[in-house]
Structures are given as C-alpha cells and as structure tokens.
N, CA and C atoms of all chains as a GROMACS GRO file, in nm:
protein
  546
    1MET      N    1 -15.877 -12.608 -20.565
    1MET     CA    2 -15.829 -12.604 -20.461
    1MET      C    3 -15.830 -12.706 -20.386
    2LYS      N    4 -15.964 -12.747 -20.386
    2LYS     CA    5 -16.045 -12.840 -20.329
    2LYS      C    6 -15.973 -12.999 -20.387
    3SER      N    7 -15.965 -12.973 -20.509
    3SER     CA    8 -15.896 -13.130 -20.576
    3SER      C    9 -15.794 -13.144 -20.590
    4MET      N   10 -15.740 -13.046 -20.534
    4MET     CA   11 -15.562 -13.031 -20.548
    4MET      C   12 -15.543 -13.127 -20.427
    5GLN      N   13 -15.617 -13.047 -20.293
    5GLN     CA   14 -15.603 -13.120 -20.128
    5GLN      C   15 -15.623 -13.282 -20.165
    6LEU      N   16 -15.747 -13.267 -20.235
    6LEU     CA   17 -15.812 -13.427 -20.232
    6LEU      C   18 -15.649 -13.506 -20.332
    7LYS      N   19 -15.597 -13.443 -20.420
    7LYS     CA   20 -15.454 -13.522 -20.461
    7LYS      C   21 -15.389 -13.525 -20.388
    8THR      N   22 -15.331 -13.502 -20.306
    8THR     CA   23 -15.222 -13.468 -20.226
    8THR      C   24 -15.252 -13.547 -20.117
    9LEU      N   25 -15.378 -13.599 -20.063
    9LEU     CA   26 -15.421 -13.686 -19.982
    9LEU      C   27 -15.413 -13.814 -20.048
   10LEU      N   28 -15.457 -13.834 -20.172
   10LEU     CA   29 -15.467 -13.960 -20.231
   10LEU      C   30 -15.336 -14.014 -20.281
   11GLN      N   31 -15.210 -13.910 -20.273
   11GLN     CA   32 -15.069 -13.890 -20.256
   11GLN      C   33 -14.998 -14.000 -20.206
   12LYS      N   34 -15.059 -13.954 -20.086
   12LYS     CA   35 -15.015 -13.988 -19.956
   12LYS      C   36 -15.108 -14.133 -19.853
   13PRO      N   37 -15.053 -14.231 -19.912
   13PRO     CA   38 -15.159 -14.332 -19.859
   13PRO      C   39 -15.121 -14.359 -19.709
   14THR      N   40 -15.025 -14.331 -19.645
   14THR     CA   41 -15.037 -14.318 -19.510
   14THR      C   42 -15.139 -14.199 -19.415
   15LEU      N   43 -15.107 -14.069 -19.536
   15LEU     CA   44 -15.234 -14.010 -19.426
   15LEU      C   45 -15.385 -14.038 -19.380
   16LEU      N   46 -15.405 -14.141 -19.540
   16LEU     CA   47 -15.541 -14.219 -19.562
   16LEU      C   48 -15.535 -14.306 -19.450
   17LEU      N   49 -15.428 -14.373 -19.442
   17LEU     CA   50 -15.438 -14.524 -19.372
   17LEU      C   51 -15.467 -14.433 -19.203
   18LEU      N   52 -15.391 -14.320 -19.186
   18LEU     CA   53 -15.411 -14.291 -19.027
   18LEU      C   54 -15.552 -14.203 -19.037
   19LEU      N   55 -15.632 -14.160 -19.153
   19LEU     CA   56 -15.748 -14.122 -19.125
   19LEU      C   57 -15.832 -14.218 -19.091
   20GLY      N   58 -15.848 -14.329 -19.162
   20GLY     CA   59 -15.924 -14.462 -19.120
   20GLY      C   60 -15.904 -14.510 -19.024
   21LEU      N   61 -15.760 -14.521 -18.927
   21LEU     CA   62 -15.726 -14.567 -18.834
   21LEU      C   63 -15.844 -14.496 -18.738
   22SER      N   64 -15.812 -14.343 -18.729
   22SER     CA   65 -15.896 -14.270 -18.612
   22SER      C   66 -16.014 -14.301 -18.639
   23LEU      N   67 -16.071 -14.308 -18.729
   23LEU     CA   68 -16.221 -14.316 -18.741
   23LEU      C   69 -16.249 -14.424 -18.714
   24PHE      N   70 -16.166 -14.573 -18.725
   24PHE     CA   71 -16.184 -14.666 -18.641
   24PHE      C   72 -16.197 -14.685 -18.518
   25SER      N   73 -16.089 -14.613 -18.452
   25SER     CA   74 -16.072 -14.620 -18.296
   25SER      C   75 -16.179 -14.583 -18.264
   26LEU      N   76 -16.295 -14.520 -18.320
   26LEU     CA   77 -16.409 -14.451 -18.256
   26LEU      C   78 -16.492 -14.598 -18.154
   27ASN      N   79 -16.444 -14.697 -18.290
   27ASN     CA   80 -16.503 -14.794 -18.192
   27ASN      C   81 -16.432 -14.920 -18.199
   28ALA      N   82 -16.334 -14.937 -18.121
   28ALA     CA   83 -16.187 -14.998 -18.117
   28ALA      C   84 -16.165 -15.117 -18.085
   29PHE      N   85 -16.333 -15.153 -17.969
   29PHE     CA   86 -16.345 -15.297 -17.924
   29PHE      C   87 -16.474 -15.340 -18.024
   30ALA      N   88 -16.445 -15.515 -18.007
   30ALA     CA   89 -16.489 -15.600 -18.082
   30ALA      C   90 -16.639 -15.608 -18.034
   31MET      N   91 -16.645 -15.526 -17.851
   31MET     CA   92 -16.778 -15.619 -17.874
   31MET      C   93 -16.783 -15.436 -17.768
   32SER      N   94 -16.933 -15.365 -17.736
   32SER     CA   95 -16.962 -15.280 -17.724
   32SER      C   96 -17.030 -15.294 -17.544
   33LEU      N   97 -17.025 -15.195 -17.478
   33LEU     CA   98 -17.048 -15.202 -17.344
   33LEU      C   99 -17.173 -15.239 -17.311
   34GLN      N  100 -17.250 -15.209 -17.407
   34GLN     CA  101 -17.403 -15.254 -17.353
   34GLN      C  102 -17.422 -15.432 -17.382
   35GLU      N  103 -17.315 -15.475 -17.538
   35GLU     CA  104 -17.351 -15.605 -17.572
   35GLU      C  105 -17.244 -15.677 -17.439
   36ALA      N  106 -17.152 -15.629 -17.420
   36ALA     CA  107 -17.067 -15.693 -17.267
   36ALA      C  108 -17.173 -15.724 -17.151
   37LYS      N  109 -17.227 -15.609 -17.135
   37LYS     CA  110 -17.326 -15.615 -17.012
   37LYS      C  111 -17.464 -15.730 -17.038
   38SER      N  112 -17.519 -15.696 -17.182
   38SER     CA  113 -17.616 -15.787 -17.176
   38SER      C  114 -17.592 -15.957 -17.239
   39GLN      N  115 -17.440 -15.955 -17.281
   39GLN     CA  116 -17.401 -16.091 -17.254
   39GLN      C  117 -17.374 -16.171 -17.143
   40GLY      N  118 -17.399 -16.121 -17.075
   40GLY     CA  119 -17.332 -16.137 -16.886
   40GLY      C  120 -17.170 -16.135 -16.858
   41TYR      N  121 -17.090 -16.068 -16.931
   41TYR     CA  122 -16.944 -16.081 -16.898
   41TYR      C  123 -16.902 -15.939 -16.817
   42LEU      N  124 -17.015 -15.803 -16.822
   42LEU     CA  125 -16.964 -15.731 -16.730
   42LEU      C  126 -17.086 -15.708 -16.629
   43GLY      N  127 -17.067 -15.659 -16.510
   43GLY     CA  128 -17.232 -15.625 -16.439
   43GLY      C  129 -17.129 -15.457 -16.344
   44GLU      N  130 -17.235 -15.451 -16.288
   44GLU     CA  131 -17.212 -15.342 -16.260
   44GLU      C  132 -17.161 -15.313 -16.071
   45GLN      N  133 -17.078 -15.291 -16.078
   45GLN     CA  134 -17.043 -15.341 -15.878
   45GLN      C  135 -17.095 -15.202 -15.782
   46LEU      N  136 -17.097 -15.257 -15.643
   46LEU     CA  137 -17.124 -15.136 -15.587
   46LEU      C  138 -17.093 -15.009 -15.539
   47ASN      N  139 -16.935 -15.044 -15.612
   47ASN     CA  140 -16.823 -14.879 -15.605
   47ASN      C  141 -16.837 -14.780 -15.727
   48GLY      N  142 -16.942 -14.796 -15.826
   48GLY     CA  143 -16.940 -14.729 -15.894
   48GLY      C  144 -16.872 -14.780 -16.079
   49TYR      N  145 -16.807 -14.889 -16.020
   49TYR     CA  146 -16.701 -14.936 -16.178
   49TYR      C  147 -16.769 -15.079 -16.215
   50LEU      N  148 -16.740 -15.081 -16.294
   50LEU     CA  149 -16.784 -15.207 -16.381
   50LEU      C  150 -16.725 -15.333 -16.333
   51GLY      N  151 -16.748 -15.450 -16.290
   51GLY     CA  152 -16.654 -15.594 -16.274
   51GLY      C  153 -16.660 -15.673 -16.390
   52LEU      N  154 -16.618 -15.788 -16.412
   52LEU     CA  155 -16.627 -15.882 -16.488
   52LEU      C  156 -16.700 -16.004 -16.430
   53VAL      N  157 -16.792 -16.067 -16.440
   53VAL     CA  158 -16.855 -16.088 -16.429
   53VAL      C  159 -16.797 -16.263 -16.475
   54GLN      N  160 -16.777 -16.283 -16.602
   54GLN     CA  161 -16.734 -16.395 -16.659
   54GLN      C  162 -16.585 -16.353 -16.723
   55ASN      N  163 -16.461 -16.460 -16.707
   55ASN     CA  164 -16.347 -16.425 -16.776
   55ASN      C  165 -16.340 -16.380 -16.905
   56ASN      N  166 -16.346 -16.276 -17.002
   56ASN     CA  167 -16.302 -16.280 -17.132
   56ASN      C  168 -16.233 -16.144 -17.163
   57SER      N  169 -16.118 -16.199 -17.260
   57SER     CA  170 -16.024 -16.090 -17.253
   57SER      C  171 -16.053 -15.966 -17.350
   58GLU      N  172 -16.179 -15.986 -17.431
   58GLU     CA  173 -16.294 -15.850 -17.478
   58GLU      C  174 -16.329 -15.786 -17.416
   59ALA      N  175 -16.424 -15.884 -17.305
   59ALA     CA  176 -16.481 -15.783 -17.199
   59ALA      C  177 -16.379 -15.690 -17.099
   60LYS      N  178 -16.298 -15.780 -17.082
   60LYS     CA  179 -16.215 -15.715 -16.957
   60LYS      C  180 -16.178 -15.600 -17.017
   61ALA      N  181 -16.121 -15.576 -17.175
   61ALA     CA  182 -16.038 -15.462 -17.262
   61ALA      C  183 -16.130 -15.325 -17.213
   62VAL      N  184 -16.290 -15.384 -17.248
   62VAL     CA  185 -16.393 -15.234 -17.254
   62VAL      C  186 -16.388 -15.251 -17.125
   63MET      N  187 -16.410 -15.333 -17.027
   63MET     CA  188 -16.413 -15.277 -16.865
   63MET      C  189 -16.300 -15.211 -16.840
   64ASP      N  190 -16.188 -15.188 -16.856
   64ASP     CA  191 -16.049 -15.121 -16.844
   64ASP      C  192 -16.086 -14.988 -16.879
   65ASP      N  193 -16.162 -15.014 -16.968
   65ASP     CA  194 -16.118 -14.863 -17.083
   65ASP      C  195 -16.265 -14.770 -17.025
   66VAL      N  196 -16.388 -14.821 -17.023
   66VAL     CA  197 -16.508 -14.789 -16.947
   66VAL      C  198 -16.437 -14.708 -16.807
   67ASN      N  199 -16.398 -14.826 -16.678
   67ASN     CA  200 -16.394 -14.762 -16.581
   67ASN      C  201 -16.253 -14.621 -16.573
   68ASN      N  202 -16.165 -14.650 -16.667
   68ASN     CA  203 -16.075 -14.554 -16.666
   68ASN      C  204 -16.175 -14.357 -16.693
   69LYS      N  205 -16.272 -14.403 -16.818
   69LYS     CA  206 -16.295 -14.269 -16.827
   69LYS      C  207 -16.424 -14.222 -16.702
   70ARG      N  208 -16.493 -14.326 -16.667
   70ARG     CA  209 -16.562 -14.321 -16.536
   70ARG      C  210 -16.518 -14.237 -16.417
   71ARG      N  211 -16.413 -14.336 -16.368
   71ARG     CA  212 -16.290 -14.216 -16.318
   71ARG      C  213 -16.267 -14.070 -16.301
   72ALA      N  214 -16.233 -14.030 -16.444
   72ALA     CA  215 -16.221 -13.928 -16.471
   72ALA      C  216 -16.343 -13.855 -16.450
   73HIS      N  217 -16.452 -13.923 -16.494
   73HIS     CA  218 -16.582 -13.828 -16.471
   73HIS      C  219 -16.594 -13.803 -16.335
   74TYR      N  220 -16.601 -13.904 -16.236
   74TYR     CA  221 -16.595 -13.860 -16.108
   74TYR      C  222 -16.519 -13.817 -16.041
   75GLU      N  223 -16.403 -13.770 -16.077
   75GLU     CA  224 -16.314 -13.670 -16.033
   75GLU      C  225 -16.334 -13.568 -16.036
   76THR      N  226 -16.410 -13.503 -16.168
   76THR     CA  227 -16.413 -13.413 -16.194
   76THR      C  228 -16.550 -13.373 -16.188
   77ILE      N  229 -16.616 -13.417 -16.126
   77ILE     CA  230 -16.742 -13.405 -16.046
   77ILE      C  231 -16.740 -13.366 -15.920
   78ALA      N  232 -16.668 -13.492 -15.867
   78ALA     CA  233 -16.549 -13.454 -15.723
   78ALA      C  234 -16.554 -13.334 -15.655
   79LYS      N  235 -16.412 -13.292 -15.749
   79LYS     CA  236 -16.356 -13.175 -15.745
   79LYS      C  237 -16.449 -13.041 -15.745
   80LYS      N  238 -16.535 -13.027 -15.833
   80LYS     CA  239 -16.639 -12.911 -15.858
   80LYS      C  240 -16.715 -12.878 -15.731
   81ASN      N  241 -16.755 -13.020 -15.656
   81ASN     CA  242 -16.841 -13.001 -15.558
   81ASN      C  243 -16.764 -13.032 -15.385
   82ASN      N  244 -16.670 -13.017 -15.448
   82ASN     CA  245 -16.571 -12.999 -15.332
   82ASN      C  246 -16.589 -13.118 -15.172
   83ILE      N  247 -16.614 -13.243 -15.273
   83ILE     CA  248 -16.656 -13.371 -15.216
   83ILE      C  249 -16.548 -13.515 -15.270
   84SER      N  250 -16.533 -13.617 -15.189
   84SER     CA  251 -16.419 -13.682 -15.250
   84SER      C  252 -16.498 -13.790 -15.335
   85ALA      N  253 -16.394 -13.869 -15.464
   85ALA     CA  254 -16.460 -13.919 -15.555
   85ALA      C  255 -16.501 -14.032 -15.521
   86ALA      N  256 -16.472 -14.100 -15.416
   86ALA     CA  257 -16.508 -14.195 -15.391
   86ALA      C  258 -16.648 -14.215 -15.344
   87ASP      N  259 -16.720 -14.090 -15.279
   87ASP     CA  260 -16.824 -14.043 -15.270
   87ASP      C  261 -16.911 -14.047 -15.393
   88VAL      N  262 -16.888 -13.976 -15.489
   88VAL     CA  263 -16.929 -13.924 -15.582
   88VAL      C  264 -16.974 -14.156 -15.671
   89ALA      N  265 -16.856 -14.178 -15.654
   89ALA     CA  266 -16.834 -14.344 -15.721
   89ALA      C  267 -16.945 -14.401 -15.624
   90LYS      N  268 -16.937 -14.369 -15.542
   90LYS     CA  269 -17.037 -14.494 -15.459
   90LYS      C  270 -17.245 -14.438 -15.496
   91LEU      N  271 -17.226 -14.304 -15.518
   91LEU     CA  272 -17.340 -14.262 -15.536
   91LEU      C  273 -17.401 -14.305 -15.671
   92ALA      N  274 -17.334 -14.277 -15.764
   92ALA     CA  275 -17.299 -14.388 -15.895
   92ALA      C  276 -17.347 -14.499 -15.930
   93GLY      N  277 -17.242 -14.612 -15.812
   93GLY     CA  278 -17.301 -14.735 -15.811
   93GLY      C  279 -17.385 -14.767 -15.757
   94GLU      N  280 -17.487 -14.678 -15.676
   94GLU     CA  281 -17.647 -14.718 -15.657
   94GLU      C  282 -17.720 -14.677 -15.793
   95LYS      N  283 -17.681 -14.548 -15.850
   95LYS     CA  284 -17.781 -14.504 -15.906
   95LYS      C  285 -17.792 -14.630 -16.063
   96ALA      N  286 -17.632 -14.665 -16.082
   96ALA     CA  287 -17.644 -14.746 -16.189
   96ALA      C  288 -17.645 -14.858 -16.168
   97ILE      N  289 -17.672 -14.908 -16.007
   97ILE     CA  290 -17.764 -15.044 -16.032
   97ILE      C  291 -17.897 -15.062 -16.020
   98ALA      N  292 -17.956 -14.972 -15.987
   98ALA     CA  293 -18.056 -14.922 -15.923
   98ALA      C  294 -18.150 -14.909 -16.120
   99ALA      N  295 -18.026 -14.894 -16.236
   99ALA     CA  296 -18.070 -14.853 -16.373
   99ALA      C  297 -18.059 -14.931 -16.454
  100THR      N  298 -17.990 -15.067 -16.416
  100THR     CA  299 -17.935 -15.146 -16.470
  100THR      C  300 -18.054 -15.250 -16.486
  101ASP      N  301 -18.077 -15.308 -16.672
  101ASP     CA  302 -18.138 -15.352 -16.711
  101ASP      C  303 -18.192 -15.503 -16.649
  102LYS      N  304 -18.331 -15.534 -16.698
  102LYS     CA  305 -18.356 -15.685 -16.609
  102LYS      C  306 -18.254 -15.793 -16.718
  103GLY      N  307 -18.228 -15.885 -16.656
  103GLY     CA  308 -18.150 -15.983 -16.692
  103GLY      C  309 -18.004 -15.950 -16.749
  104ASN      N  310 -17.934 -15.869 -16.659
  104ASN     CA  311 -17.813 -15.807 -16.654
  104ASN      C  312 -17.734 -15.802 -16.502
  105TYR      N  313 -17.636 -15.833 -16.496
  105TYR     CA  314 -17.565 -15.836 -16.346
  105TYR      C  315 -17.558 -15.729 -16.274
  106VAL      N  316 -17.579 -15.711 -16.165
  106VAL     CA  317 -17.523 -15.634 -16.053
  106VAL      C  318 -17.454 -15.684 -15.934
  107GLN      N  319 -17.392 -15.644 -15.887
  107GLN     CA  320 -17.306 -15.682 -15.761
  107GLN      C  321 -17.423 -15.670 -15.649
  108ASN      N  322 -17.474 -15.764 -15.506
  108ASN     CA  323 -17.554 -15.747 -15.427
  108ASN      C  324 -17.440 -15.691 -15.319
  109ALA      N  325 -17.536 -15.653 -15.142
  109ALA     CA  326 -17.498 -15.581 -15.061
  109ALA      C  327 -17.334 -15.705 -15.014
  110GLN      N  328 -17.384 -15.838 -15.058
  110GLN     CA  329 -17.300 -15.927 -15.021
  110GLN      C  330 -17.169 -15.905 -15.078
  111GLY      N  331 -17.169 -15.862 -15.214
  111GLY     CA  332 -17.035 -15.873 -15.338
  111GLY      C  333 -17.111 -15.959 -15.430
  112LYS      N  334 -17.165 -16.042 -15.444
  112LYS     CA  335 -17.202 -16.169 -15.502
  112LYS      C  336 -17.281 -16.099 -15.638
  113TRP      N  337 -17.211 -16.173 -15.793
  113TRP     CA  338 -17.335 -16.129 -15.892
  113TRP      C  339 -17.446 -16.153 -15.883
  114VAL      N  340 -17.555 -16.101 -15.892
  114VAL     CA  341 -17.693 -16.154 -15.893
  114VAL      C  342 -17.756 -16.112 -16.068
  115LYS      N  343 -17.819 -16.190 -16.119
  115LYS     CA  344 -17.881 -16.135 -16.217
  115LYS      C  345 -18.000 -16.048 -16.182
  116LYS      N  346 -18.002 -15.931 -16.234
  116LYS     CA  347 -18.177 -15.858 -16.197
  116LYS      C  348 -18.258 -15.892 -16.267
  117MET      N  349 -22.001 -10.423  -8.641
  117MET     CA  350 -22.027 -10.520  -8.693
  117MET      C  351 -22.021 -10.548  -8.854
  118LYS      N  352 -22.014 -10.445  -8.932
  118LYS     CA  353 -22.042 -10.400  -9.028
  118LYS      C  354 -21.882 -10.384  -9.063
  119ILE      N  355 -21.841 -10.299  -8.966
  119ILE     CA  356 -21.703 -10.271  -9.028
  119ILE      C  357 -21.615 -10.369  -8.998
  120ILE      N  358 -21.623 -10.477  -8.894
  120ILE     CA  359 -21.545 -10.582  -8.879
  120ILE      C  360 -21.521 -10.656  -8.992
  121GLN      N  361 -21.659 -10.680  -9.053
  121GLN     CA  362 -21.666 -10.770  -9.165
  121GLN      C  363 -21.588 -10.702  -9.307
  122LEU      N  364 -21.590 -10.559  -9.250
  122LEU     CA  365 -21.536 -10.504  -9.389
  122LEU      C  366 -21.368 -10.522  -9.387
  123GLN      N  367 -21.335 -10.503  -9.246
  123GLN     CA  368 -21.192 -10.549  -9.234
  123GLN      C  369 -21.153 -10.651  -9.262
  124GLN      N  370 -21.234 -10.769  -9.226
  124GLN     CA  371 -21.168 -10.907  -9.228
  124GLN      C  372 -21.174 -10.900  -9.387
  125VAL      N  373 -21.270 -10.872  -9.495
  125VAL     CA  374 -21.270 -10.885  -9.633
  125VAL      C  375 -21.110 -10.814  -9.682
  126SER      N  376 -21.100 -10.702  -9.602
  126SER     CA  377 -20.984 -10.606  -9.685
  126SER      C  378 -20.837 -10.724  -9.657
  127ILE      N  379 -20.844 -10.730  -9.485
  127ILE     CA  380 -20.760 -10.843  -9.505
  127ILE      C  381 -20.706 -10.991  -9.570
  128GLY      N  382 -20.817 -11.019  -9.580
  128GLY     CA  383 -20.831 -11.138  -9.676
  128GLY      C  384 -20.795 -11.109  -9.807
  129THR      N  385 -20.849 -10.975  -9.862
  129THR     CA  386 -20.811 -10.954 -10.030
  129THR      C  387 -20.665 -10.905 -10.014
  130LEU      N  388 -20.624 -10.881  -9.901
  130LEU     CA  389 -20.442 -10.835  -9.885
  130LEU      C  390 -20.365 -10.940  -9.900
  131LEU      N  391 -20.395 -11.056  -9.793
  131LEU     CA  392 -20.339 -11.140  -9.805
  131LEU      C  393 -20.366 -11.241  -9.906
  132LEU      N  394 -20.503 -11.221 -10.003
  132LEU     CA  395 -20.524 -11.361 -10.116
  132LEU      C  396 -20.394 -11.230 -10.234
  133LEU      N  397 -20.391 -11.103 -10.212
  133LEU     CA  398 -20.299 -11.032 -10.340
  133LEU      C  399 -20.176 -11.118 -10.309
  134ALA      N  400 -20.098 -11.117 -10.154
  134ALA     CA  401 -20.000 -11.124 -10.136
  134ALA      C  402 -19.952 -11.251 -10.200
  135ALA      N  403 -20.063 -11.360 -10.133
  135ALA     CA  404 -20.018 -11.499 -10.218
  135ALA      C  405 -19.975 -11.494 -10.388
  136LEU      N  406 -20.054 -11.431 -10.457
  136LEU     CA  407 -20.079 -11.418 -10.583
  136LEU      C  408 -19.920 -11.384 -10.619
  137GLN      N  409 -19.911 -11.257 -10.536
  137GLN     CA  410 -19.792 -11.185 -10.578
  137GLN      C  411 -19.620 -11.289 -10.586
  138GLY      N  412 -19.647 -11.375 -10.469
  138GLY     CA  413 -19.564 -11.516 -10.442
  138GLY      C  414 -19.625 -11.587 -10.577
  139CYS      N  415 -19.697 -11.592 -10.656
  139CYS     CA  416 -19.719 -11.694 -10.755
  139CYS      C  417 -19.668 -11.667 -10.858
  140ALA      N  418 -19.674 -11.513 -10.888
  140ALA     CA  419 -19.578 -11.462 -11.047
  140ALA      C  420 -19.491 -11.449 -11.071
  141PRO      N  421 -19.484 -11.553 -11.165
  141PRO     CA  422 -19.357 -11.598 -11.237
  141PRO      C  423 -19.239 -11.456 -11.282
  142THR      N  424 -19.158 -11.458 -11.251
  142THR     CA  425 -19.043 -11.358 -11.268
  142THR      C  426 -18.985 -11.416 -11.423
  143VAL      N  427 -18.986 -11.358 -11.532
  143VAL     CA  428 -18.980 -11.397 -11.660
  143VAL      C  429 -18.832 -11.286 -11.686
  144LYS      N  430 -18.689 -11.332 -11.687
  144LYS     CA  431 -18.614 -11.261 -11.690
  144LYS      C  432 -18.601 -11.274 -11.855
  145ILE      N  433 -18.558 -11.205 -11.900
  145ILE     CA  434 -18.519 -11.187 -12.020
  145ILE      C  435 -18.386 -11.132 -12.088
  146GLU      N  436 -18.282 -11.174 -12.093
  146GLU     CA  437 -18.107 -11.118 -12.086
  146GLU      C  438 -18.093 -11.207 -12.207
  147PRO      N  439 -17.970 -11.073 -12.262
  147PRO     CA  440 -17.869 -11.130 -12.361
  147PRO      C  441 -17.800 -11.247 -12.385
  148PRO      N  442 -17.774 -11.309 -12.472
  148PRO     CA  443 -17.732 -11.449 -12.463
  148PRO      C  444 -17.591 -11.398 -12.448
  149ASP      N  445 -17.481 -11.457 -12.385
  149ASP     CA  446 -17.363 -11.360 -12.344
  149ASP      C  447 -17.256 -11.480 -12.513
  150LYS      N  448 -17.261 -11.562 -12.542
  150LYS     CA  449 -17.231 -11.584 -12.625
  150LYS      C  450 -17.307 -11.604 -12.809
  151PRO      N  451 -17.220 -11.533 -12.905
  151PRO     CA  452 -17.301 -11.493 -13.008
  151PRO      C  453 -17.383 -11.630 -13.053
  152ILE      N  454 -17.502 -11.634 -13.113
  152ILE     CA  455 -17.590 -11.699 -13.175
  152ILE      C  456 -17.520 -11.781 -13.306
  153VAL      N  457 -17.485 -11.948 -13.319
  153VAL     CA  458 -17.451 -11.972 -13.397
  153VAL      C  459 -17.572 -12.099 -13.501
  154ILE      N  460 -17.567 -12.022 -13.582
  154ILE     CA  461 -17.679 -12.112 -13.660
  154ILE      C  462 -17.588 -12.169 -13.758
  155ASN      N  463 -17.598 -12.328 -13.781
  155ASN     CA  464 -17.558 -12.421 -13.823
  155ASN      C  465 -17.615 -12.470 -13.991
  156LEU      N  466 -17.551 -12.431 -14.098
  156LEU     CA  467 -17.613 -12.425 -14.194
  156LEU      C  468 -17.578 -12.531 -14.301
  157ASN      N  469 -17.448 -12.607 -14.205
  157ASN     CA  470 -17.372 -12.727 -14.316
  157ASN      C  471 -17.454 -12.856 -14.359
  158VAL      N  472 -17.595 -12.860 -14.307
  158VAL     CA  473 -17.686 -12.928 -14.326
  158VAL      C  474 -17.726 -12.901 -14.485
  159LYS      N  475 -17.779 -12.744 -14.461
  159LYS     CA  476 -17.832 -12.773 -14.591
  159LYS      C  477 -17.753 -12.720 -14.688
  160ILE      N  478 -17.661 -12.695 -14.715
  160ILE     CA  479 -17.478 -12.649 -14.790
  160ILE      C  480 -17.494 -12.799 -14.877
  161GLU      N  481 -17.490 -12.919 -14.746
  161GLU     CA  482 -17.442 -13.060 -14.774
  161GLU      C  483 -17.568 -13.086 -14.884
  162HIS      N  484 -17.687 -13.102 -14.832
  162HIS     CA  485 -17.804 -13.148 -14.929
  162HIS      C  486 -17.829 -13.091 -15.045
  163GLU      N  487 -17.791 -12.948 -15.074
  163GLU     CA  488 -17.771 -12.881 -15.193
  163GLU      C  489 -17.656 -12.950 -15.293
  164ILE      N  490 -17.547 -12.941 -15.257
  164ILE     CA  491 -17.442 -13.030 -15.326
  164ILE      C  492 -17.490 -13.154 -15.344
  165LYS      N  493 -17.562 -13.220 -15.256
  165LYS     CA  494 -17.599 -13.365 -15.301
  165LYS      C  495 -17.706 -13.370 -15.417
  166ILE      N  496 -17.790 -13.257 -15.389
  166ILE     CA  497 -17.871 -13.273 -15.502
  166ILE      C  498 -17.798 -13.209 -15.658
  167LYS      N  499 -17.695 -13.159 -15.599
  167LYS     CA  500 -17.622 -13.110 -15.757
  167LYS      C  501 -17.525 -13.251 -15.843
  168VAL      N  502 -17.489 -13.298 -15.758
  168VAL     CA  503 -17.407 -13.437 -15.789
  168VAL      C  504 -17.512 -13.527 -15.849
  169ASP      N  505 -17.605 -13.545 -15.783
  169ASP     CA  506 -17.712 -13.639 -15.830
  169ASP      C  507 -17.795 -13.617 -15.994
  170LYS      N  508 -17.768 -13.468 -15.958
  170LYS     CA  509 -17.786 -13.426 -16.164
  170LYS      C  510 -17.719 -13.436 -16.267
  171GLU      N  511 -17.551 -13.413 -16.175
  171GLU     CA  512 -17.460 -13.433 -16.272
  171GLU      C  513 -17.402 -13.586 -16.311
  172LEU      N  514 -17.483 -13.642 -16.221
  172LEU     CA  515 -17.441 -13.813 -16.222
  172LEU      C  516 -17.569 -13.846 -16.323
  173ASP      N  517 -17.688 -13.810 -16.279
  173ASP     CA  518 -17.770 -13.868 -16.434
  173ASP      C  519 -17.721 -13.794 -16.542
  174GLN      N  520 -17.696 -13.699 -16.591
  174GLN     CA  521 -17.639 -13.666 -16.717
  174GLN      C  522 -17.538 -13.779 -16.785
  175LEU      N  523 -17.444 -13.829 -16.687
  175LEU     CA  524 -17.343 -13.912 -16.690
  175LEU      C  525 -17.396 -14.029 -16.685
  176LEU      N  526 -17.501 -14.093 -16.616
  176LEU     CA  527 -17.551 -14.228 -16.649
  176LEU      C  528 -17.594 -14.208 -16.785
  177SER      N  529 -17.668 -14.140 -16.855
  177SER     CA  530 -17.754 -14.128 -16.968
  177SER      C  531 -17.628 -14.180 -17.075
  178ASP      N  532 -17.536 -14.143 -17.068
  178ASP     CA  533 -17.447 -14.222 -17.160
  178ASP      C  534 -17.408 -14.346 -17.166
  179ASP      N  535 -17.488 -14.383 -17.307
  179ASP     CA  536 -17.467 -14.529 -17.295
  179ASP      C  537 -17.339 -14.609 -17.319
  180LYS      N  538 -17.247 -14.541 -17.325
  180LYS     CA  539 -17.091 -14.539 -17.375
  180LYS      C  540 -17.018 -14.616 -17.244
  181LEU      N  541 -17.092 -14.544 -17.121
  181LEU     CA  542 -16.969 -14.539 -17.010
  181LEU      C  543 -17.065 -14.614 -16.904
  182PHE      N  544 -17.249 -14.666 -16.907
  182PHE     CA  545 -17.305 -14.677 -16.823
  182PHE      C  546 -17.356 -14.835 -16.919
   0.00000   0.00000   0.00000
C-alpha cells in the first residue's frame, strides 16, 4: 500500500515539486530576521514594528513579512483584552527595544537609529 | 458660711457643666442620599496590562518575529 503511494508520487513530478516548494517556503527569505538585525539592516522601532536601518531589498522583504505577522498578533491580543491594537503595539515596542541585543539598532525617543 | 460655700460650689459646677455641654460636639450620622459608587476601573486596567504583558512576553520569545 505504501509502496503504491510512493510510486504514484514519483510518477507525478509536479507533486514532488510542490512538496519541495512547500518545504522551502518555510524559509523563503535569503536572510533570516536575526541575521538582518545583527547585520544592521533592521532595527526595532518605538511603535512595535521593524524599521529599515539601511536600504536592502532582501532585508525589506523580511521586514514586511515579519511586520505583517506582528500586526496580526497585536490585533489578536488587542481584541482578546478589549484594548486598541496601537496600545498593544506600543507596549510591544518598549519590550522589544528593551530586549534588543547589544550591537543591534533601536529607535530612540527622537526617532533616530542608535546602536545599542 | 458653709452653706454659702456649698451654694457657690454647686453654682460653679452647674456653670461648668453648662459650659461643657456647649463644647460637646454633636456627631450626626446620616445615611448618604446618593448610592455609594466604588470605581474598579483602575484595578481592571491593571489586570489587563498584566495579561497583555504576559501574552507579549510569549510573543517576544518567538525569534522569527522578534
């Protein structure tokens, strides 16, 4: 039974290709978030979202993806506790800046990027 | 002589008592005409903040997001 299934799978290279692509898409970005942060492309902003420190298309793609995911999480938490998503985001920003590793970039009160 | 003294003392005491009566404060206990309102908003807000804090801590531990 199992060998039969495997055979049909092998007979359908498109299916294999799809399977491979789906596994690959888990890490679709050439740069990971942690790399983008430690290499100084991305930094933590006061508003709870990532910002672009130096222009780089790869880092920007990572930033947009992560920010969208963050937004969804903020909205979930906000809804659950009957507060605004902006409040949740702001609190998250404070925490994220506090938790940023040394040498990575954070936004200061004046809105400027500073190396922690 | 003794009677006069006694009268003086008793008058004195009466005067003193009268004076003290005037000093005695009257404490009136009246039920409030408005219902008593206890504001719990502060406590609730504080609890929400603690909850959000905890949820954000979990979120921040995800190194794919933070």
